[in-house]
C-alpha positions as CSV (number, residue, x, y, z in Angstrom):
1,M,1.0,-16.5,-5.4
2,I,-1.1,-18.4,-5.7
3,F,-3.8,-16.5,-6.7
4,E,-1.9,-14.6,-8.8
5,E,-0.5,-17.7,-10.9
6,M,-4.0,-18.0,-11.2
7,L,-4.4,-15.0,-12.7
8,F,-1.7,-15.3,-14.6
9,R,-3.0,-18.2,-16.2
10,K,-6.9,-17.4,-17.0
11,Y,-6.0,-13.8,-18.1
12,K,-3.4,-12.8,-20.4
13,I,-2.4,-9.3,-18.1
14,H,1.2,-7.6,-18.9
15,A,2.8,-7.9,-14.9
16,L,3.3,-3.8,-14.6
17,K,-0.6,-3.5,-15.3
18,M,-0.5,-6.0,-12.8
19,T,1.2,-4.2,-10.4
20,G,-0.2,-0.7,-11.1
21,L,-4.2,-2.1,-10.2
22,E,-2.9,-4.0,-6.8
23,G,-1.3,-0.4,-6.2
24,I,-4.5,1.7,-7.7
25,F,-6.9,-0.6,-5.3
26,A,-4.0,-1.3,-2.6
27,V,-5.1,2.9,-1.7
28,I,-8.5,3.2,-2.5
29,Y,-9.0,0.8,0.7
30,M,-6.6,3.2,2.5
31,V,-8.5,6.1,1.5
32,I,-11.5,4.1,2.7
33,A,-10.2,3.3,5.6
34,L,-8.6,6.4,7.0
35,V,-11.9,8.5,6.1
36,I,-13.5,5.9,8.4
37,L,-11.0,6.4,11.2
38,N,-10.7,10.3,10.8
39,L,-14.5,10.4,11.6
40,I,-14.7,7.6,15.0
41,P,-14.0,10.5,17.9
42,C,-11.6,8.7,20.7
43,E,-11.3,10.6,24.5
44,E,-8.7,7.9,25.5
45,S,-5.0,8.3,26.5
46,W,-4.0,6.9,23.2
47,C,-5.6,10.0,21.0
48,D,-4.1,12.5,20.6
49,Y,-6.1,15.4,18.5
50,G,-9.8,13.7,19.3
51,K,-9.9,11.0,16.8
52,V,-8.0,7.6,16.6
53,I,-6.0,8.9,13.2
54,N,-5.8,12.9,12.3
55,S,-4.3,12.7,8.3
56,V,-3.9,16.7,8.6
57,V,-1.4,16.8,11.5
58,S,0.1,12.9,10.1
59,F,0.8,14.6,6.8
60,D,1.8,17.8,8.2
61,I,4.8,15.3,10.2
62,I,6.0,14.0,7.3
63,F,6.3,16.6,5.0
64,H,7.7,19.0,7.6
65,T,10.3,16.4,8.7
66,P,13.3,15.7,5.8
67,L,14.1,12.3,8.2
68,I,10.2,10.6,7.9
69,F,9.7,12.0,4.3
70,S,13.2,9.8,3.5
71,L,12.5,7.3,5.0
72,L,8.8,6.7,3.5
73,F,10.0,7.8,0.0
74,G,12.7,5.1,0.1
75,F,9.5,2.7,1.9
76,L,7.6,3.0,-1.2
77,V,10.4,1.6,-3.6
78,F,11.5,-0.7,-1.8
79,C,7.9,-2.0,-1.4
80,T,7.7,-1.4,-5.0
81,G,10.9,-3.6,-6.6
82,Y,10.0,-6.4,-4.2
83,K,6.2,-6.5,-5.4
84,L,7.6,-5.9,-9.3
85,S,10.3,-8.9,-8.6
86,S,7.1,-11.2,-7.0
87,I,5.3,-10.4,-9.6
88,Y,7.9,-11.9,-12.4
89,L,8.8,-14.7,-10.0
90,V,5.5,-15.7,-10.0
91,K,4.5,-15.0,-14.3
92,Y,8.1,-16.6,-15.4
93,S,8.4,-19.0,-12.9
94,T,5.1,-21.4,-11.6
95,A,4.9,-24.1,-9.3
96,T,3.7,-26.3,-12.1
97,N,7.3,-26.1,-13.7
């Protein structure tokens, strides 16, 4: 929260734009992490398909199981609302007031 408050003081940025930029950077970081984890071979008992994470199988499970897809969508909607409310809270009421 303090870092976000500093950004709002230093730069004139709209709360929705800031939330969108945070989301874009989070997606970039996660794609990089998934690519790296997909390339690591694994022979342990907790590895299902010979890799630490197999994204192809994971996405196949998500998109072919309606309950998991709905829960994931609901989670994304909830996280978006939570992040937006925290950004607006920081923008309109600061700790220094």
